[in-house]
GUVEXTI-411356 format. One record per residue (C-alpha): residue in three letters; x, y, z; residue number from 1. Coordinates in Angstrom, 3 decimals, always signed. Example, Ala and Ser with C-alpha at 12.3 -4.5 7.8 and 13.67 -1.06 7.14 Angstrom:
(nuvo Ala; (+12.300; -4.500; +7.800); 1)
(nuvo Ser; (+13.670; -1.060; +7.140); 2)
//
This chain:
(nuvo Unk; (-22.999; +1.045; +36.316); 1)
(nuvo Unk; (-19.608; +2.736; +36.409); 2)
(nuvo Unk; (-17.900; +4.357; +33.461); 3)
(nuvo Unk; (-15.316; +1.582; +33.254); 4)
(nuvo Unk; (-18.050; -1.075; +33.311); 5)
(nuvo Unk; (-19.823; +0.570; +30.412); 6)
(nuvo Unk; (-16.605; +0.700; +28.416); 7)
(nuvo Unk; (-15.934; -2.996; +29.006); 8)
(nuvo Unk; (-19.489; -4.102; +28.187); 9)
(nuvo Unk; (-20.415; -1.952; +25.207); 10)
(nuvo Unk; (-17.891; -1.263; +22.456); 11)
(nuvo Unk; (-17.887; +2.238; +21.088); 12)
(nuvo Unk; (-19.263; +2.575; +17.581); 13)
(nuvo Unk; (-16.420; +3.259; +15.189); 14)
(nuvo Unk; (-16.476; +6.556; +13.368); 15)
(nuvo Unk; (-15.796; +6.020; +9.683); 16)
(nuvo Unk; (-14.299; +9.216; +8.356); 17)
(nuvo Unk; (-13.551; +9.639; +4.669); 18)
(nuvo Unk; (-9.867; +10.627; +4.596); 19)
(nuvo Unk; (-8.768; +9.456; +1.178); 20)
(nuvo Unk; (-5.156; +10.765; +0.987); 21)
(nuvo Unk; (-4.314; +9.209; +4.367); 22)
(nuvo Unk; (-6.060; +5.991; +3.343); 23)
(nuvo Unk; (-3.939; +5.864; +0.199); 24)
(nuvo Unk; (-0.834; +6.240; +2.374); 25)
(nuvo Unk; (-1.966; +3.297; +4.500); 26)
(nuvo Unk; (-2.570; +1.196; +1.380); 27)
(nuvo Unk; (+0.875; +1.958; -0.074); 28)
(nuvo Unk; (+2.568; +1.226; +3.280); 29)
(nuvo Unk; (+0.599; -2.015; +3.598); 30)
(nuvo Unk; (+1.748; -3.058; +0.127); 31)
(nuvo Unk; (+5.390; -2.541; +1.074); 32)
(nuvo Unk; (+5.039; -4.578; +4.274); 33)
(nuvo Unk; (+3.069; -7.310; +2.496); 34)
(nuvo Unk; (+5.796; -7.568; -0.154); 35)
(nuvo Unk; (+8.485; -8.037; +2.491); 36)
(nuvo Unk; (+6.312; -10.595; +4.278); 37)
(nuvo Unk; (+5.723; -12.459; +1.010); 38)
(nuvo Unk; (+9.460; -12.545; +0.283); 39)
(nuvo Unk; (+10.118; -14.009; +3.736); 40)
(nuvo Unk; (+7.311; -16.521; +3.210); 41)
(nuvo Unk; (+8.896; -17.625; -0.059); 42)
(nuvo Unk; (+12.173; -18.215; +1.765); 43)
(nuvo Unk; (+10.449; -20.089; +4.591); 44)
(nuvo Unk; (+8.441; -22.471; +2.390); 45)
(nuvo Unk; (+11.706; -23.803; +1.009); 46)
(nuvo Unk; (+12.217; -25.453; +4.420); 47)
(nuvo Unk; (+8.847; -25.521; +6.183); 48)
(nuvo Unk; (+5.375; -26.749; +5.139); 49)
(nuvo Unk; (+3.040; -24.170; +3.623); 50)
(nuvo Unk; (+0.448; -24.635; +6.359); 51)
(nuvo Unk; (+3.044; -24.061; +9.050); 52)
(nuvo Unk; (+4.254; -20.867; +7.374); 53)
(nuvo Unk; (+0.696; -19.563; +7.017); 54)
(nuvo Unk; (-0.036; -20.463; +10.647); 55)
(nuvo Unk; (+3.078; -18.675; +11.929); 56)
(nuvo Unk; (+2.234; -15.577; +9.872); 57)
(nuvo Unk; (-1.260; -15.422; +11.347); 58)
(nuvo Unk; (-0.220; -16.275; +14.930); 59)
(nuvo Unk; (+2.716; -13.869; +15.232); 60)
(nuvo Unk; (+0.701; -11.230; +13.388); 61)
(nuvo Unk; (-2.030; -11.676; +15.987); 62)
(nuvo Unk; (+0.456; -11.378; +18.851); 63)
(nuvo Unk; (+2.070; -8.276; +17.344); 64)
(nuvo Unk; (-1.223; -6.488; +16.684); 65)
(nuvo Unk; (-2.704; -7.450; +20.033); 66)
(nuvo Unk; (+0.358; -6.008; +21.771); 67)
(nuvo Unk; (-0.498; -2.458; +20.679); 68)
(nuvo Unk; (-4.285; -2.735; +20.199); 69)
(nuvo Unk; (-5.384; -4.365; +23.475); 70)
(nuvo Unk; (-3.738; -1.766; +25.766); 71)
(nuvo Unk; (-5.856; +0.887; +24.007); 72)
(nuvo Unk; (-9.144; -0.984; +23.696); 73)
(nuvo Unk; (-9.134; -3.804; +26.222); 74)
(nuvo Unk; (-11.207; -6.911; +25.524); 75)
(nuvo Unk; (-14.063; -4.689; +24.364); 76)
(nuvo Unk; (-12.458; -4.854; +20.917); 77)
(nuvo Unk; (-13.822; -8.411; +20.573); 78)
(nuvo Unk; (-17.424; -7.359; +21.264); 79)
(nuvo Unk; (-19.413; -7.634; +18.049); 80)
(nuvo Unk; (-22.829; -8.613; +16.788); 81)
(nuvo Unk; (-21.415; -9.807; +13.476); 82)
(nuvo Unk; (-19.670; -13.050; +14.392); 83)
(nuvo Unk; (-21.010; -14.752; +11.284); 84)
(nuvo Unk; (-19.567; -12.091; +8.992); 85)
(nuvo Unk; (-16.142; -12.429; +10.625); 86)
(nuvo Unk; (-16.209; -16.215; +10.202); 87)
(nuvo Unk; (-17.300; -15.977; +6.552); 88)
(nuvo Unk; (-14.538; -13.465; +5.854); 89)
(nuvo Unk; (-11.870; -15.685; +7.426); 90)
(nuvo Unk; (-13.039; -18.830; +5.635); 91)
(nuvo Unk; (-13.089; -16.908; +2.364); 92)
(nuvo Unk; (-9.533; -15.647; +2.890); 93)
(nuvo Unk; (-8.321; -19.124; +3.842); 94)
(nuvo Unk; (-9.836; -20.500; +0.628); 95)
(nuvo Unk; (-8.421; -17.588; -1.374); 96)
(nuvo Unk; (-4.866; -18.195; -0.187); 97)
(nuvo Unk; (-5.194; -21.931; -0.815); 98)
(nuvo Unk; (-6.420; -21.390; -4.382); 99)
(nuvo Unk; (-3.514; -19.054; -5.082); 100)
(nuvo Unk; (-0.965; -21.615; -3.889); 101)
(nuvo Unk; (-2.555; -24.273; -6.120); 102)
(nuvo Unk; (-2.396; -21.871; -9.064); 103)
(nuvo Unk; (+1.288; -21.197; -8.435); 104)
(nuvo Unk; (+1.945; -24.949; -8.501); 105)
(nuvo Unk; (+0.155; -25.409; -11.836); 106)
(nuvo Unk; (+1.137; -22.416; -13.957); 107)
(nuvo Unk; (+3.884; -19.806; -14.454); 108)
(nuvo Unk; (+4.224; -17.374; -11.581); 109)
(nuvo Unk; (+3.881; -14.303; -13.840); 110)
(nuvo Unk; (+0.606; -15.521; -15.324); 111)
(nuvo Unk; (-0.877; -16.354; -11.931); 112)
(nuvo Unk; (+0.224; -12.981; -10.584); 113)
(nuvo Unk; (-1.417; -11.154; -13.479); 114)
(nuvo Unk; (-4.720; -12.884; -12.824); 115)
(nuvo Unk; (-4.370; -12.330; -9.064); 116)
(nuvo Unk; (-4.025; -8.576; -9.583); 117)
(nuvo Unk; (-7.439; -8.492; -11.216); 118)
(nuvo Unk; (-8.784; -8.641; -7.643); 119)
(nuvo Unk; (-9.132; -4.821; -7.377); 120)
(nuvo Unk; (-11.450; -4.903; -10.388); 121)
(nuvo Unk; (-13.689; -7.433; -8.646); 122)
(nuvo Unk; (-13.456; -5.412; -5.414); 123)
(nuvo Unk; (-14.614; -2.261; -7.182); 124)
(nuvo Unk; (-17.412; -4.070; -8.998); 125)
(nuvo Unk; (-18.559; -5.770; -5.787); 126)
(nuvo Unk; (-18.488; -2.461; -3.874); 127)
(nuvo Unk; (-20.495; -0.751; -6.589); 128)
(nuvo Unk; (-23.073; -3.558; -6.658); 129)
(nuvo Unk; (-23.400; -4.499; -2.976); 130)
(nuvo Unk; (-22.416; -1.246; -1.233); 131)
(nuvo Unk; (-23.750; +1.137; -3.896); 132)
(nuvo Unk; (-20.443; +3.043; -3.876); 133)
(nuvo Unk; (-19.966; +5.544; -6.675); 134)
(nuvo Unk; (-16.992; +4.608; -8.840); 135)
(nuvo Unk; (-16.855; +7.502; -11.263); 136)
(nuvo Unk; (-14.998; +7.815; -14.547); 137)
(nuvo Unk; (-11.640; +8.934; -13.083); 138)
(nuvo Unk; (-11.435; +6.074; -10.567); 139)
(nuvo Unk; (-12.508; +3.553; -13.213); 140)
(nuvo Unk; (-9.869; +4.789; -15.661); 141)
(nuvo Unk; (-7.126; +4.720; -12.990); 142)
(nuvo Unk; (-8.152; +1.179; -12.068); 143)
(nuvo Unk; (-8.070; -0.068; -15.652); 144)
(nuvo Unk; (-4.791; +1.726; -16.456); 145)
(nuvo Unk; (-3.225; +0.221; -13.330); 146)
(nuvo Unk; (-4.322; -3.240; -14.412); 147)
(nuvo Unk; (-2.831; -2.634; -17.868); 148)
(nuvo Unk; (+0.430; -1.813; -16.092); 149)
(nuvo Unk; (+0.224; -5.162; -14.308); 150)
(nuvo Unk; (-0.250; -6.959; -17.636); 151)
(nuvo Unk; (+2.769; -5.147; -19.092); 152)
(nuvo Unk; (+4.932; -6.230; -16.151); 153)
(nuvo Unk; (+3.843; -9.862; -16.038); 154)
(nuvo Unk; (+3.286; -10.396; -19.790); 155)
(nuvo Unk; (+0.808; -13.270; -19.474); 156)
(nuvo Unk; (+0.850; -15.465; -22.546); 157)
(nuvo Unk; (-1.420; -18.028; -24.100); 158)
(nuvo Unk; (-0.448; -20.480; -21.372); 159)
(nuvo Unk; (-2.444; -18.361; -18.923); 160)
(nuvo Unk; (-5.670; -19.986; -20.086); 161)
(nuvo Unk; (-5.336; -23.387; -18.477); 162)
(nuvo Unk; (-6.854; -25.102; -15.477); 163)
(nuvo Unk; (-4.488; -23.296; -13.113); 164)
(nuvo Unk; (-5.931; -20.000; -14.329); 165)
(nuvo Unk; (-9.296; -21.004; -12.885); 166)
(nuvo Unk; (-7.738; -21.359; -9.431); 167)
(nuvo Unk; (-6.009; -17.985; -9.784); 168)
(nuvo Unk; (-9.239; -16.389; -10.977); 169)
(nuvo Unk; (-11.087; -17.931; -8.037); 170)
(nuvo Unk; (-8.563; -16.353; -5.689); 171)
(nuvo Unk; (-8.965; -12.964; -7.375); 172)
(nuvo Unk; (-12.759; -13.084; -7.151); 173)
(nuvo Unk; (-12.697; -14.144; -3.499); 174)
(nuvo Unk; (-10.096; -11.569; -2.488); 175)
(nuvo Unk; (-11.946; -8.847; -4.376); 176)
(nuvo Unk; (-15.273; -9.637; -2.757); 177)
(nuvo Unk; (-13.594; -9.894; +0.656); 178)
(nuvo Unk; (-12.262; -6.369; +0.140); 179)
(nuvo Unk; (-15.778; -5.130; -0.577); 180)
(nuvo Unk; (-17.107; -7.123; +2.372); 181)
(nuvo Unk; (-14.602; -5.540; +4.735); 182)
(nuvo Unk; (-15.596; -2.107; +3.461); 183)
(nuvo Unk; (-19.222; -2.944; +4.268); 184)
(nuvo Unk; (-18.316; -4.228; +7.746); 185)
(nuvo Unk; (-16.546; -0.963; +8.589); 186)
(nuvo Unk; (-19.981; +0.607; +9.032); 187)
(nuvo Unk; (-20.217; -1.196; +12.393); 188)
(nuvo Unk; (-16.760; -2.661; +13.062); 189)
(nuvo Unk; (-13.558; -0.826; +13.920); 190)
(nuvo Unk; (-10.280; -1.536; +12.147); 191)
(nuvo Unk; (-8.975; -3.030; +15.388); 192)
(nuvo Unk; (-11.921; -5.441; +15.678); 193)
(nuvo Unk; (-11.648; -6.496; +12.033); 194)
(nuvo Unk; (-7.907; -7.111; +12.299); 195)
(nuvo Unk; (-7.915; -9.102; +15.535); 196)
(nuvo Unk; (-10.860; -11.273; +14.540); 197)
(nuvo Unk; (-9.283; -12.059; +11.192); 198)
(nuvo Unk; (-5.883; -12.976; +12.615); 199)
(nuvo Unk; (-7.447; -14.999; +15.455); 200)
(nuvo Unk; (-9.627; -17.052; +13.122); 201)
(nuvo Unk; (-6.876; -17.554; +10.534); 202)
(nuvo Unk; (-4.529; -18.786; +13.279); 203)
(nuvo Unk; (-7.177; -21.296; +14.312); 204)
(nuvo Unk; (-7.923; -22.487; +10.781); 205)
(nuvo Unk; (-4.301; -22.780; +9.636); 206)
(nuvo Unk; (-3.405; -24.418; +12.945); 207)
(nuvo Unk; (-5.558; -27.376; +11.958); 208)
(nuvo Unk; (-2.935; -28.299; +9.346); 209)
(nuvo Unk; (-0.067; -28.647; +11.838); 210)
(nuvo Unk; (-0.739; -32.293; +12.849); 211)
(nuvo Unk; (-0.373; -33.294; +9.194); 212)
(nuvo Unk; (+2.825; -31.411; +8.363); 213)
(nuvo Unk; (+5.121; -29.743; +10.871); 214)
(nuvo Unk; (+8.893; -29.127; +11.009); 215)
(nuvo Unk; (+10.417; -27.842; +14.243); 216)
(nuvo Unk; (+11.965; -24.458; +13.324); 217)
(nuvo Unk; (+15.545; -23.697; +14.232); 218)
(nuvo Unk; (+16.595; -20.376; +15.766); 219)
(nuvo Unk; (+16.970; -18.489; +12.465); 220)
(nuvo Unk; (+13.778; -19.977; +11.085); 221)
(nuvo Unk; (+11.837; -18.929; +14.169); 222)
(nuvo Unk; (+13.180; -15.376; +13.935); 223)
(nuvo Unk; (+12.124; -15.106; +10.285); 224)
(nuvo Unk; (+8.690; -16.489; +11.159); 225)
(nuvo Unk; (+8.261; -13.859; +13.870); 226)
(nuvo Unk; (+9.400; -11.016; +11.612); 227)
(nuvo Unk; (+7.213; -12.285; +8.779); 228)
(nuvo Unk; (+4.174; -12.669; +11.024); 229)
(nuvo Unk; (+4.476; -9.330; +12.819); 230)
(nuvo Unk; (+5.020; -7.570; +9.492); 231)
(nuvo Unk; (+2.028; -9.319; +7.988); 232)
(nuvo Unk; (-0.113; -8.315; +10.976); 233)
(nuvo Unk; (+0.914; -4.665; +10.714); 234)
(nuvo Unk; (+0.269; -4.732; +6.976); 235)
(nuvo Unk; (-3.149; -6.252; +7.548); 236)
(nuvo Unk; (-4.020; -3.510; +10.059); 237)
(nuvo Unk; (-2.891; -0.742; +7.680); 238)
(nuvo Unk; (-4.790; -2.370; +4.792); 239)
(nuvo Unk; (-7.934; -2.520; +6.934); 240)
(nuvo Unk; (-7.477; +1.117; +7.967); 241)
(nuvo Unk; (-7.242; +2.101; +4.290); 242)
(nuvo Unk; (-10.481; +0.271; +3.456); 243)
(nuvo Unk; (-12.063; +1.762; +6.579); 244)
(nuvo Unk; (-11.222; +5.353; +5.661); 245)
(nuvo Unk; (-11.952; +5.545; +1.928); 246)
(nuvo Unk; (-14.172; +4.091; -0.805); 247)
(nuvo Unk; (-12.810; +0.862; -2.223); 248)
(nuvo Unk; (-12.326; +2.242; -5.739); 249)
(nuvo Unk; (-10.214; +5.113; -4.391); 250)
(nuvo Unk; (-7.585; +2.954; -2.670); 251)
(nuvo Unk; (-7.447; -0.490; -4.292); 252)
(nuvo Unk; (-5.526; +0.747; -7.388); 253)
(nuvo Unk; (-2.576; +1.436; -5.089); 254)
(nuvo Unk; (-2.305; -2.260; -4.306); 255)
(nuvo Unk; (-0.871; -2.570; -7.833); 256)
(nuvo Unk; (+2.304; -0.931; -6.515); 257)
(nuvo Unk; (+3.060; -4.189; -4.698); 258)
(nuvo Unk; (+4.478; -5.417; -7.998); 259)
(nuvo Unk; (+7.114; -2.695; -7.834); 260)
(nuvo Unk; (+8.159; -3.599; -4.280); 261)
(nuvo Unk; (+8.178; -7.307; -5.154); 262)
(nuvo Unk; (+10.415; -6.643; -8.156); 263)
(nuvo Unk; (+12.881; -4.671; -6.034); 264)
(nuvo Unk; (+12.989; -7.447; -3.420); 265)
(nuvo Unk; (+13.411; -10.063; -6.141); 266)
(nuvo Unk; (+16.450; -8.219; -7.454); 267)
(nuvo Unk; (+17.929; -7.693; -3.960); 268)
(nuvo Unk; (+17.407; -11.283; -2.741); 269)
(nuvo Unk; (+17.407; -13.517; -5.829); 270)
(nuvo Unk; (+19.197; -11.303; -8.346); 271)
(nuvo Unk; (+16.206; -11.040; -10.692); 272)
(nuvo Unk; (+17.159; -8.362; -13.219); 273)
(nuvo Unk; (+14.474; -5.796; -14.116); 274)
(nuvo Unk; (+13.214; -5.992; -17.711); 275)
(nuvo Unk; (+11.848; -3.328; -20.050); 276)
(nuvo Unk; (+8.344; -4.568; -19.311); 277)
(nuvo Unk; (+8.941; -4.061; -15.594); 278)
(nuvo Unk; (+10.122; -0.486; -16.152); 279)
(nuvo Unk; (+7.252; +0.442; -18.500); 280)
(nuvo Unk; (+4.629; -1.363; -16.458); 281)
(nuvo Unk; (+5.843; +0.109; -13.181); 282)
(nuvo Unk; (+5.775; +3.610; -14.698); 283)
(nuvo Unk; (+2.188; +2.974; -15.774); 284)
(nuvo Unk; (+1.282; +1.761; -12.289); 285)
(nuvo Unk; (+2.888; +4.698; -10.526); 286)
(nuvo Unk; (+1.411; +7.177; -13.012); 287)
(nuvo Unk; (-2.132; +5.917; -12.463); 288)
(nuvo Unk; (-1.632; +6.034; -8.702); 289)
(nuvo Unk; (-0.230; +9.574; -8.730); 290)
(nuvo Unk; (-3.140; +10.759; -10.890); 291)
(nuvo Unk; (-5.682; +9.235; -8.539); 292)
(nuvo Unk; (-3.894; +10.650; -5.475); 293)
(nuvo Unk; (-3.909; +14.124; -7.068); 294)
(nuvo Unk; (-7.599; +13.879; -7.908); 295)
(nuvo Unk; (-8.666; +12.512; -4.529); 296)
(nuvo Unk; (-6.603; +15.143; -2.678); 297)
(nuvo Unk; (-8.293; +18.109; -4.370); 298)
(nuvo Unk; (-10.771; +19.997; -2.177); 299)
(nuvo Unk; (-14.338; +19.251; -3.128); 300)
(nuvo Unk; (-16.281; +22.241; -4.437); 301)
(nuvo Unk; (-19.747; +22.485; -2.979); 302)
(nuvo Unk; (-22.227; +24.494; -5.045); 303)
(nuvo Unk; (-24.769; +26.287; -2.902); 304)
(nuvo Unk; (-28.321; +26.162; -4.287); 305)
(nuvo Unk; (-29.615; +29.482; -5.553); 306)
(nuvo Unk; (-32.170; +31.140; -3.325); 307)
//
């Protein structure tokens, strides 16, 4: 067997290195890209069916990621012994996104968003239970403080507790457990394999909706779909890299910063004026993230046992 044959037939085992500061950078960058992609999706669903928008995001994300991943890895990136885990993850994410859209249709956007951002709490709890990851007091405090910042920004009221809240909570639980599941899969799967399998399966699943609702996009619409999809794919890859390189509890609090980016885009595109709650809540979010970044960046002191 030649060297090239062995590369094509047996995928190299990914090396999972704990590089927390870099992972945090990936998570913050992913949040920015996801916020832009979400803003474009909101614009697109005003003209095109939800299923079509979700399909285009997954398909063009797949094409964009494959364009820079496949030249490096070849088709060996699709070699895996965990097909079932990839399918379960994709079905879970499809269900998660569907539940969130139902929640948005049944309750105020701010309330649904507040519940949705409880996902990092479920991710941390799931990682601690299933993956036996150590959370620690500092990470737990940063996580809770970040969530308090989310509540300050969104100001969920008594109307949060309605049937729509159950759909939003279902999305948060699913997304949180998916995050923990991805962290567990990184023990055997590379970020490239996780990303391409997810985007491939989501394209297939969302594509099933096209016969029921499809609007032929015009030139501008197609351009926005491509930009939205490629951005979403890049964000998904960076998000996966973050989960791959650091414990879940160390990076998921930085997903809270997506509220800041979304608020800035809302002001730039729709003229939504920032409120006092946005300023205070965003300061709380950023403060908790900076504290965690400072703590995770400190060199670890190793105490040698006495002889």
